[in-house]
C-alpha positions, -999 to +999 in steps of 0.1 A: +000+000+000+012+035-006+006+066+014-029+071-003-040+037+007-037+024-028-024-009-038-003-005-070-001-043-073-039-050-072-060-053-102-093-035-098-126-046-115-157-024-118-191-040-116-227-032-104-247-046-075-281-037-060-266-006-045-249+007-078-212+006-089-188-013-070-150-017-073-135-052-065-098-056-060-081-089-067-047-090-049-016-103-066-007-118-033-027-136-006-019-157+026-029-190+040-021-206+074-024-243+078-025-258+113-023-295+120-021-317+150+007-341+151+004-363+182+000-341+212+012-308+196+003-284+168+023-277+137+017-244+119+027-233+085+023-199+068+024-193+030+022-162+009+008-171-025+012-149-056-009-149-087-003-133-120-033-113-130-020-098-162-040-121-184-072-121-165-098-105-186-127-110-161-132-107-124-137-145-123-134-172-149-135-210-145-107-224-168-109-258-182-085-273-158-108-264-129-141-276-146-137-311-138-135-302-101-167-281-102-198-295-085-233-281-077-234-259-046-264-280-036-244-311-036-215-294-016-242-283+008-253-319+014-217-329+020-213-303+047-241-310+073-232-281+096-232-255+068-264-243+051-260-221+020-285-192+016-312-198-010-297-168-030-263-187-033-280-219-043-301-201-070-271-183-084-250-215-087-235-214-123-227-252-124-260-265-108-283-246-134 
């Protein structure tokens, strides 16, 4: 971030929601922390992951290599009994149409 709070490495997409125009940033880096139990103690690992956004024409696009892993959100919902997706999410599922 620079002094103006801008992220020069972030790609910004403009769209519209129910409230009007929105700007969505997709970061060139993001983090993950994995925590696992090994016997009686925890093991933690932190990662900074980078992504090249230079060729991303859209906010989100499912590439061919990911399509084989796509499932209907309703099916995922059944696999996760403690999580219930809102109807709006189920209705907007692009794979489960």
